Each structure stands twice: as structure tokens, then as C-alpha cells.
C-alpha positions as CSV (number, residue, x, y, z in Angstrom):
1,M,16.4,40.8,-61.5
2,Q,13.5,38.5,-62.1
3,I,15.2,35.8,-60.1
4,I,15.7,38.2,-57.2
5,K,12.0,39.2,-57.3
6,K,10.9,35.6,-57.3
7,L,13.1,34.9,-54.3
8,L,11.7,37.9,-52.5
9,I,8.1,36.9,-53.3
10,G,8.9,33.3,-52.2
11,S,10.4,34.6,-48.9
12,V,7.3,36.7,-48.2
13,L,5.0,33.7,-48.9
14,I,7.0,31.4,-46.8
15,G,7.2,33.9,-43.9
16,G,3.5,34.5,-44.2
17,F,2.8,30.8,-44.1
18,V,5.0,30.4,-40.9
19,V,3.2,33.2,-39.2
20,Y,-0.2,31.8,-40.2
21,T,0.6,28.3,-39.0
22,Q,2.0,29.6,-35.7
23,Y,-1.2,31.7,-35.3
24,E,-3.3,28.6,-36.0
25,K,-1.4,26.8,-33.3
26,S,-1.9,29.4,-30.6
27,A,-5.1,31.3,-31.5
28,E,-8.6,30.1,-30.6
29,P,-10.9,29.4,-33.5
30,T,-13.5,32.1,-34.0
31,W,-16.5,29.7,-34.1
32,K,-18.3,28.8,-30.9
33,V,-18.8,25.3,-29.5
34,N,-22.5,24.5,-29.3
35,A,-23.2,24.1,-25.5
36,E,-26.3,22.0,-26.4
37,Q,-24.3,19.4,-28.1
38,F,-21.3,19.4,-25.7
39,S,-20.7,19.8,-22.0
40,V,-18.8,23.2,-22.1
41,V,-17.0,24.6,-19.1
42,K,-15.7,28.2,-18.6
43,S,-12.4,27.2,-17.0
44,L,-10.3,24.1,-16.6
45,K,-10.9,24.4,-12.9
46,D,-14.6,23.9,-13.5
47,G,-13.8,20.9,-15.7
48,M,-11.6,19.4,-12.9
49,K,-14.5,19.7,-10.5
50,R,-16.4,17.3,-12.7
51,E,-13.4,14.9,-12.6
52,Y,-13.3,15.1,-8.8
53,N,-16.9,13.8,-8.7
54,K,-15.8,10.8,-10.7
55,F,-12.9,9.7,-8.6
56,A,-13.2,10.4,-4.8
57,E,-9.5,10.8,-4.1
58,L,-8.6,12.9,-7.1
59,E,-9.3,16.3,-5.5
60,L,-6.8,15.5,-2.7
61,M,-4.2,14.3,-5.2
62,D,-4.6,17.6,-7.0
63,K,-4.6,19.7,-3.9
64,Y,-1.3,18.2,-2.6
65,G,0.5,18.3,-5.9
66,F,0.4,14.6,-6.9
67,L,-1.6,15.3,-10.1
68,K,1.1,16.4,-12.5
69,N,0.9,18.4,-15.7
70,V,2.2,16.5,-18.7
71,N,1.5,18.6,-21.8
72,K,2.6,16.0,-24.3
73,T,1.1,16.3,-27.8
74,F,0.7,13.8,-30.6
75,T,-0.7,14.2,-34.1
76,L,-3.6,12.1,-35.2
77,K,-2.9,12.2,-38.9
78,D,-6.0,10.5,-40.3
79,S,-8.4,12.8,-38.4
80,Y,-6.3,16.0,-38.7
81,R,-6.4,16.5,-35.0
82,T,-4.0,16.4,-32.0
83,L,-4.1,14.3,-28.9
84,K,-2.6,15.9,-25.8
85,I,-1.9,14.1,-22.5
86,E,-2.8,16.8,-20.0
87,K,-2.4,15.4,-16.5
88,L,-1.1,12.3,-14.9
89,W,-1.3,10.7,-11.4
90,N,0.1,7.2,-10.6
91,M,0.0,5.2,-7.4
92,N,1.4,1.7,-7.7
93,G,0.2,1.2,-11.2
94,R,-3.3,2.7,-10.7
95,M,-3.0,5.6,-13.1
96,Y,-5.2,8.5,-13.8
97,V,-4.7,10.1,-17.3
98,L,-6.5,13.2,-18.5
99,Y,-6.2,13.8,-22.2
100,S,-7.7,16.2,-24.7
101,V,-8.5,16.2,-28.5
102,D,-9.3,19.3,-30.5
103,V,-13.0,19.9,-31.5
104,K,-13.7,20.7,-35.1
105,E,-16.6,22.9,-36.2
106,R,-18.1,20.0,-38.1
107,D,-18.4,17.8,-34.9
108,K,-22.0,17.3,-33.8
109,D,-21.3,15.5,-30.5
110,E,-18.6,13.8,-28.5
111,Y,-18.9,10.6,-30.5
112,N,-17.4,12.4,-33.5
113,I,-14.2,13.0,-31.5
114,P,-11.6,10.2,-31.2
115,R,-11.6,8.4,-27.9
116,L,-8.3,6.7,-26.6
117,S,-8.2,3.1,-25.5
118,V,-5.2,1.2,-24.0
119,K,-4.8,-2.6,-24.3
120,N,-1.4,-3.1,-22.5
121,I,0.8,-1.2,-20.1
122,Q,4.6,-1.6,-19.9
123,F,6.3,-0.7,-16.6
124,Q,10.0,0.1,-16.7
125,T,12.3,0.8,-13.7
126,K,15.5,2.9,-13.8
127,E,17.5,-0.3,-13.7
128,G,15.9,-1.4,-17.0
129,E,13.5,-4.0,-15.6
130,E,10.3,-4.3,-17.6
131,L,6.9,-5.8,-17.0
132,V,4.0,-5.8,-19.5
133,L,0.5,-6.2,-18.1
134,K,-3.0,-6.0,-19.6
135,A,-4.7,-2.7,-19.0
136,G,-8.2,-2.5,-17.4
137,E,-10.2,0.7,-16.9
138,E,-11.9,1.6,-13.7
139,M,-15.2,3.3,-14.4
140,A,-16.4,6.1,-12.2
141,H,-20.0,4.7,-12.6
142,P,-19.9,1.0,-13.5
143,G,-21.4,0.3,-16.9
144,T,-21.1,3.9,-18.2
145,R,-18.4,6.0,-19.7
146,D,-18.3,9.8,-19.2
147,E,-17.9,11.6,-22.4
148,G,-15.9,14.5,-20.9
149,F,-16.1,18.2,-21.1
150,V,-15.1,20.9,-23.6
151,Y,-12.8,23.8,-22.7
152,K,-11.3,26.1,-25.3
153,H,-12.3,24.0,-28.3
154,R,-10.8,20.8,-26.9
155,L,-12.7,17.8,-25.5
156,Y,-11.2,16.5,-22.3
157,R,-11.6,12.9,-21.3
158,S,-10.0,10.8,-18.6
159,M,-9.1,7.2,-17.9
160,M,-8.3,5.5,-14.6
161,L,-6.1,2.6,-15.8
162,M,-5.5,-0.5,-13.7
163,P,-2.9,-3.2,-14.6
164,S,-4.3,-6.7,-14.5
165,M,-2.9,-8.5,-11.4
166,F,-4.0,-11.9,-12.7
167,D,-1.6,-12.2,-15.7
168,S,0.9,-14.4,-13.7
169,S,1.7,-15.1,-10.1
170,E,5.3,-15.2,-11.0
171,N,5.6,-11.6,-12.0
172,D,7.8,-9.3,-10.0
173,W,5.2,-6.8,-8.9
174,S,7.8,-4.5,-7.4
175,I,8.5,-3.3,-11.0
176,V,5.0,-1.8,-11.0
177,S,5.6,0.3,-7.9
178,N,9.2,1.2,-8.8
179,A,8.5,2.1,-12.4
180,T,9.9,5.4,-13.6
181,V,8.6,5.1,-17.2
182,V,5.2,3.7,-18.2
183,R,4.5,3.0,-21.8
184,L,0.8,2.8,-23.0
185,Q,0.9,0.1,-25.6
186,D,-1.4,-1.3,-28.4
187,L,-3.3,2.0,-28.5
188,T,-6.4,2.7,-30.6
189,I,-8.6,5.7,-31.2
190,S,-12.2,5.3,-32.1
191,S,-14.9,7.7,-33.4
192,K,-18.3,7.6,-35.0
193,D,-16.9,8.9,-38.3
194,K,-13.6,7.1,-38.6
195,G,-14.1,3.9,-36.8
196,V,-11.1,2.3,-35.0
197,D,-7.5,3.2,-35.8
198,S,-4.2,2.2,-34.2
199,I,-1.8,4.8,-33.0
200,Q,1.8,4.8,-31.8
201,D,2.7,3.9,-28.2
202,I,2.8,6.7,-25.6
203,A,5.7,6.8,-23.1
204,L,5.1,8.7,-19.9
205,T,7.6,9.6,-17.2
206,M,6.2,8.8,-13.8
207,P,6.2,11.6,-11.1
208,A,9.0,11.1,-8.6
209,E,6.9,11.9,-5.6
210,D,5.3,9.0,-3.9
211,P,1.8,9.7,-2.4
212,Y,2.5,7.1,0.3
213,T,5.7,8.7,1.6
214,K,5.5,12.4,1.0
215,V,5.0,14.5,4.2
216,L,2.2,17.0,3.7
217,K,2.0,18.5,7.2
218,S,4.4,18.5,10.1
219,K,4.4,19.7,13.7
220,P,7.5,19.7,15.8
221,I,7.8,17.6,19.0
222,D,10.9,17.9,21.0
223,Q,10.9,14.9,23.4
224,T,13.3,12.1,24.4
225,I,12.6,8.5,25.4
226,T,15.3,7.0,27.6
227,Y,15.3,3.2,27.8
228,E,17.6,0.4,29.1
229,D,21.0,1.8,30.2
230,N,20.5,5.4,29.2
231,K,19.9,4.7,25.5
232,K,17.9,7.6,24.0
233,V,15.3,7.9,21.2
234,K,14.5,11.5,20.1
235,I,11.0,12.3,18.9
236,K,11.4,15.1,16.4
237,S,7.9,15.8,15.0
238,I,4.5,14.4,14.1
239,D,4.1,14.2,10.4
240,A,0.9,13.7,8.3
241,L,1.0,11.8,5.0
242,L,-2.0,11.2,2.8
243,Y,-3.1,8.0,4.5
244,E,-1.3,8.0,7.9
245,Q,0.4,10.0,10.5
246,R,3.7,9.2,12.1
247,L,6.2,10.2,14.7
248,R,9.6,11.0,13.2
249,V,12.3,9.7,15.5
250,E,16.1,9.4,15.8
251,I,17.2,6.1,17.2
252,P,20.5,4.6,18.4
253,N,22.3,1.8,16.7
254,D,20.2,-0.9,18.3
255,E,18.8,-3.6,16.0
256,D,16.9,-5.3,18.8
257,L,14.8,-2.3,19.5
258,I,11.6,-2.7,17.4
259,G,9.1,-0.3,19.0
260,F,7.3,1.0,22.0
261,A,4.2,0.0,24.0
262,S,1.8,2.6,25.1
263,K,-1.4,3.4,26.9
264,N,-3.7,6.2,25.9
265,I,-4.6,7.8,29.1
266,T,-7.6,9.6,27.6
267,L,-9.2,6.1,27.0
268,H,-8.6,4.1,30.2
269,D,-10.4,1.0,28.9
270,R,-8.3,0.7,25.8
271,P,-5.7,-2.1,26.0
272,T,-2.0,-1.5,25.7
273,R,-0.9,-1.0,22.1
274,T,2.5,-1.6,20.5
275,Y,3.9,0.8,17.9
276,G,6.7,-0.5,15.6
277,I,9.7,1.5,14.4
278,L,9.9,1.6,10.6
279,G,12.4,3.2,8.2
280,T,16.1,3.1,7.4
281,K,19.2,4.8,8.5
282,K,19.5,6.5,5.1
283,N,15.9,7.8,4.9
284,G,15.2,8.2,8.6
285,Y,13.0,6.3,11.1
286,Y,9.4,6.8,12.1
287,I,6.6,5.3,14.2
288,P,3.1,5.2,12.6
289,I,0.3,6.1,14.9
290,Y,-3.4,5.6,14.3
291,D,-6.7,6.5,15.9
292,M,-9.2,3.8,16.4
293,P,-12.7,4.2,14.8
294,D,-14.4,5.1,18.1
295,E,-11.8,7.8,18.8
296,M,-12.6,9.7,15.7
297,E,-15.3,11.9,17.3
298,G,-12.6,13.7,19.2
299,K,-10.1,13.8,16.4
300,K,-9.6,17.5,16.8
301,K,-9.0,17.4,20.5
302,E,-5.5,17.0,22.0
303,K,-4.6,13.5,23.0
304,I,-1.8,12.1,25.1
305,L,0.1,9.0,23.9
306,T,2.0,7.5,26.8
307,F,4.9,5.2,26.1
308,T,5.4,2.9,29.1
309,S,7.8,0.3,27.7
310,S,10.2,-0.3,25.0
311,V,9.7,-3.4,22.8
312,H,12.6,-5.6,21.9
313,K,13.4,-8.6,19.8
314,D,15.2,-11.6,21.3
315,P,17.5,-13.0,18.5
316,R,17.6,-16.5,20.1
317,S,15.5,-19.5,19.1
318,F,13.7,-21.8,21.6
319,S,12.8,-25.4,20.6
320,W,11.3,-28.5,22.2
321,T,10.1,-31.8,20.9
322,I,6.8,-33.5,21.4
323,P,7.5,-37.3,21.4
324,K,5.7,-39.5,18.8
325,K,4.6,-41.7,21.7
326,D,2.7,-38.8,23.4
327,I,0.8,-38.1,20.1
328,H,0.0,-41.8,19.6
329,T,-1.2,-42.1,23.2
330,F,-3.6,-39.2,22.8
331,L,-4.9,-40.3,19.4
332,T,-5.6,-43.7,20.8
333,N,-7.9,-42.2,23.5
334,K,-8.8,-38.6,22.6
335,N,-10.9,-38.2,25.7
336,Q,-7.8,-38.4,27.8
337,P,-5.6,-35.3,27.3
338,V,-1.8,-35.5,27.6
339,L,-1.2,-32.8,30.2
340,K,2.2,-31.0,30.4
341,N,3.3,-27.8,32.1
342,Q,6.7,-27.4,30.4
343,E,8.3,-24.0,30.6
344,I,9.8,-23.2,27.2
345,V,11.1,-19.7,27.8
346,R,11.0,-17.0,30.4
347,M,11.5,-13.4,29.3
348,N,11.4,-10.9,32.1
349,D,7.8,-11.4,33.5
350,T,6.5,-13.4,30.6
351,V,6.5,-17.2,30.5
352,I,5.7,-19.4,27.4
353,S,4.7,-22.9,28.3
354,Y,3.8,-26.1,26.4
355,E,0.6,-27.4,28.1
356,G,0.2,-30.7,26.2
357,I,-2.3,-32.3,23.7
358,T,-6.0,-31.9,24.1
359,L,-9.3,-31.8,22.3
360,F,-10.5,-28.3,21.4
361,E,-13.8,-27.8,19.6
362,E,-13.8,-31.6,19.2
363,S,-10.5,-31.6,17.3
364,P,-7.0,-32.7,18.4
365,R,-4.8,-29.7,19.2
366,I,-1.4,-28.9,20.6
367,K,-1.8,-26.3,23.4
368,L,0.6,-23.5,24.3
369,S,0.2,-20.6,26.8
370,L,1.7,-17.2,27.4
371,T,1.4,-15.6,30.8
372,T,2.7,-12.4,32.4
373,D,2.8,-11.1,35.9
374,T,2.6,-7.5,34.9
375,D,-0.4,-5.3,34.1
376,Q,0.8,-5.2,30.4
377,Q,-1.3,-7.0,27.8
378,L,0.4,-9.4,25.5
379,N,-0.3,-7.5,22.3
380,H,3.4,-7.3,21.6
381,L,3.7,-11.1,21.5
382,R,1.4,-12.6,19.0
383,L,2.7,-15.9,17.6
384,I,2.6,-16.2,13.8
385,P,3.1,-19.4,11.7
386,D,6.4,-19.2,9.7
387,H,4.6,-20.3,6.5
388,Y,2.7,-17.0,6.5
389,Y,5.8,-15.2,5.2
390,N,6.4,-17.6,2.2
391,D,10.0,-16.4,1.9
392,T,8.8,-13.1,0.4
393,E,11.3,-10.3,0.3
394,V,10.4,-7.3,2.4
395,T,11.3,-3.7,1.9
396,D,14.1,-2.2,4.0
397,D,11.6,0.0,5.8
398,Y,9.9,-3.0,7.4
399,K,12.9,-5.3,8.2
400,R,13.1,-4.2,11.8
401,V,9.6,-5.4,12.6
402,Y,9.4,-8.3,10.1
403,K,9.3,-12.0,10.9
404,N,9.0,-11.5,14.7
405,N,7.3,-14.0,17.1
406,I,7.6,-16.9,14.6
407,I,6.5,-20.4,15.3
408,S,7.7,-23.2,13.1
409,I,7.2,-27.0,13.2
410,S,9.2,-29.8,11.7
411,D,8.9,-33.6,11.8
412,E,11.4,-36.3,12.7
413,K,12.9,-36.1,9.2
414,K,13.5,-32.4,9.7
415,T,10.9,-31.6,7.1
416,R,9.2,-28.2,7.6
417,I,5.4,-28.6,8.2
418,K,3.3,-25.9,6.7
419,N,-0.3,-27.2,7.0
420,F,-1.0,-25.8,10.5
421,E,-2.8,-22.8,11.9
422,L,-3.1,-21.1,15.3
423,H,-6.3,-20.5,17.2
424,H,-5.8,-17.7,19.7
425,S,-7.7,-16.6,22.8
426,E,-7.0,-14.1,25.5
427,E,-7.8,-13.7,29.2
428,E,-6.4,-11.1,31.6
429,N,-2.6,-11.5,31.4
430,K,-2.8,-14.8,29.6
431,S,-2.9,-15.9,25.9
432,T,-3.7,-19.4,24.8
433,Y,-2.8,-20.9,21.5
434,H,-4.1,-24.2,20.0
435,I,-2.1,-25.6,17.0
436,T,-4.4,-27.2,14.5
437,F,-3.4,-29.3,11.4
438,Y,-5.3,-29.3,8.1
439,N,-5.0,-30.9,4.7
440,K,-2.8,-28.7,2.6
441,E,-5.1,-29.0,-0.5
442,E,-8.1,-28.0,1.6
443,I,-6.3,-24.9,3.0
444,E,-5.5,-23.8,-0.6
445,N,-9.2,-24.2,-1.4
446,G,-10.3,-22.2,1.6
447,E,-11.6,-25.3,3.5
448,M,-10.7,-25.6,7.1
449,R,-11.5,-29.0,8.4
450,P,-9.0,-30.1,11.1
451,I,-7.1,-33.4,10.7
452,L,-5.2,-35.6,13.2
453,I,-1.9,-34.5,14.6
454,P,0.9,-36.1,12.5
455,E,2.3,-39.1,14.3
456,S,6.0,-38.1,14.4
457,D,8.4,-36.6,16.7
458,L,7.4,-32.9,16.2
459,T,10.0,-30.2,16.9
460,I,8.4,-26.8,17.6
461,T,10.6,-23.7,17.4
462,L,9.9,-20.1,18.6
463,S,12.1,-17.4,17.2
464,N,12.5,-13.6,17.3
465,L,10.3,-13.3,20.3
466,S,9.2,-9.8,21.4
467,Y,9.5,-8.7,25.0
468,L,8.8,-5.5,26.9
469,M,11.2,-3.4,29.0
470,P,9.3,-1.0,31.2
471,L,10.6,2.6,31.0
472,K,11.9,4.1,34.2
473,N,10.1,7.3,33.3
474,P,7.1,6.8,31.0
475,V,6.9,9.5,28.3
476,D,3.7,11.5,27.6
477,I,3.4,12.8,24.1
478,P,0.6,15.4,23.6
479,F,-0.6,15.4,20.0
480,K,-3.6,16.3,17.8
481,N,-4.8,14.2,14.9
482,I,-3.4,15.9,11.8
483,M,-4.2,13.2,9.3
484,I,-5.2,14.3,5.8
485,L,-7.7,11.4,5.3
486,N,-9.7,10.0,8.2
């Protein structure tokens, strides 16, 4: 009988302890936080308003659902407190973390309550790729650290973490943007009472939604662009993202179609613009559209975007050679230009010509010209040195418009020359390019002092050139600016 009584008493005591501990976890302490010692808010919403003032874009991130609730709790054993990760927002490694630590009745100010610090950040993709970078912290007000606010006996603080981009140029930075898990490493907590202590790493699952790609607003547009031999592009809607607006389109299987050229008939003096087609077959295609700064006054008014031509890519390459003797002749007497008028390529109404070797701004240059007989400007055809691309991989979304209008140069040994730049000027229906050579070391140091043209047979190649095909029936697209951020 005595044994049974002891068991019953023990059960009651254990049950009472469980109830008590659960009550302690859920109930608010009866004592009141001193508002003179702490910044106390009546609601978490009021506390977040303070946070919005610290980081300009945070309110929009919260409004459109990019600021996610985490609610992940860790025990701080030595200080008999808990640390709770409350909210998280990540954009390509720039990461906002809101965390809280419980306030004790003995605490006199914020400095008694442990503050979290992060030394390193590990990024991990779903494929298992990992990259560890040093962590920096972006201050809302340089040189100062906000000590947070108190809500329901917890002190809320925030960090805007930034991975160091200077650790190594050989890092695969795509791991940062594609990370699904981020691990905060080499963590410490510090307080006035306890000093500095290390704590365990914290692993956080990254939100799946990408602020760069999520559509926040959409308005239907049901129009069709017909180009070439009855090929059709359907315009489905105008979509607003956080930082841009775009036309969502359906396109045929035509790899050479790279965009459209347009005129804004509400701004008659604005030159023709070209709009590239981005996206993939899997995720859909779109055409980004932007307002220019001086158009922003009328951003609420309806505009008309008029597509007048389709823009295509010619998959061929066009090469010619400048003989070494021509270069030597010019360098012997720089005041006597070597004049040429050699047509390199003719695409519809546009002609690209090699005009020779001449002095430009007192330096030897190779001269090219692009002319057109139409009233279209040549914005679609801007030559770009091949070394600008540096063999960098591009995302699938941009492959259609990537590496177009490329100019490359090689010497008589077929060695690719990288130490040249293009100087570009425009007149009505004509673009002029001067090819200028520099010392490679000086280019890397930001110095731009022209050098002599290399005395070699120089082969110049133009590839993936863009050209316009006028639409039989230009298409007017009425739209309003629905961008989230302007």
C-alpha cells in the first residue's frame, strides 16, 4: 500500500511539474518590462514599422510575402534563455534575419541581453554544392547598431547579413543565388553580464520564392504580332515584378527571333528601342519593358508601345583581313590615312563597311561604319568586343539575346587579341566605330592610353549580327505602368 501511495504521489508531482513547465512556456510573465529602460512596442506590427525605417525595401518585401516566418528556437544554456529566429528574407545572399531573446526581470537594459553575431555563412544547393564565405553586416545607420525593441517580454533585434564577395574570384557565385539551405557558422552571443560565448551553428531553409521572378500583378493583353511568313507571337499579359514589368508572350520555335523594335508614339522624339525576348520553353517567355526617367511623370497615364519590326540574329560570321603592309604604311606616315570603302556585309537595308586606318583623337584607329537606308535607328546593332564575355556561362533565360553583335580580332598566328576597345558615335542612320588598342596591363589597372596598331595581318570577324524585319502591320500595345518600384 505504501508503495502505491508513493507512486500516486510521484505521478501527481510529475504531472504537476509538466503542467507548470508547459504553463511557463506559454504564459506571459506577470512582471512588466520597464519602458524607460527598453523600447517597448504594443504589437509586433509596431515593431516591424521600426524595422521598415532601417531597411528601405523591407516593407515591400513584407507586403508581398517575401519576408517569411521561421519560428526556430534554440536554448542558450549558460544564460537560461532562448534564442528564436523569427523572420527571414534572402535575395542572392543578402539576408535579413529578425531574431528574439527572452527578457528577464533582472535585466536593466538591452546590453544585458545576448546579441547574436555571425562570422561565416555556408551556402548549400539542392545538388549538394557548398560555398563558405565571410559574413559582413549591413548597418541601417553606418557606425551604429540598433538595440531593437521589446514585445511580450522578448527583445527583437535584426541583422542584414552580406557575404563577402572578395574571398576569391574563383568561387562559383551561382551557389549563393541557388542555395536552398544557409548555415550561419562560427556564431557567438555577447552580453554585458556574460561576455562572449560560442553557440552551435544555425541552419535555415531558404524561401523558395524568388523576389526577382515572382509576378505580383498581372493585367491581360490579348494581341498577336505577325512577322515574316505568317509567324505569330501572342502577347498574353503585362506582368509586374518587384523591380521590373514585362510582357508575357508565346513564341514559335524560332531561335533566330531575339526581340522587337518599337517606337513610343506618345514621345515622338524618342529614338527607336529594341526589346529582347528572355525566358525558356519550360518556364515561358517574356519581354521586359521599362520607362525612361523623363517618362515617369506620366507613369499613371496609358501609353502605347508600337512594335514596328522584329529583331533577328544572323547565325553566320563575316571576316576580312587587314594586310600587315597597310598597317605598316600608315604607321610610317600617320598623317596619311589608309582609306578603304570595303563592304563587309549587307543585311536588308543595313551595310557594314571597313573604311580603313586613320588617326582619331591623335591615336591610330581602325575605322568601321554601319549605315541604313531606313528611318530606323541602329540601336539593335551595337558591336561588342568578344573579350567582354570572358567565356562566362549565362543562364538559360538570357541565351537568346546573349553574345550578339560580336567583334573579334586575331593576328596572323590566329592568336585571339583581347586588348582592344571600341569607340562609338552616331549620326542620323549611321554609326561609326573606331577600334583602339591598349596595353593589357594598363587596361587591367584602369588606364586607357592608346598604343600602336599591331603590325600583323589582322583578321576581324563579326558574328551573330542583329537585323530588323519591318512588320507588315505594326502592333500598338496600350498599357499602363504597373511597376511595384519606380
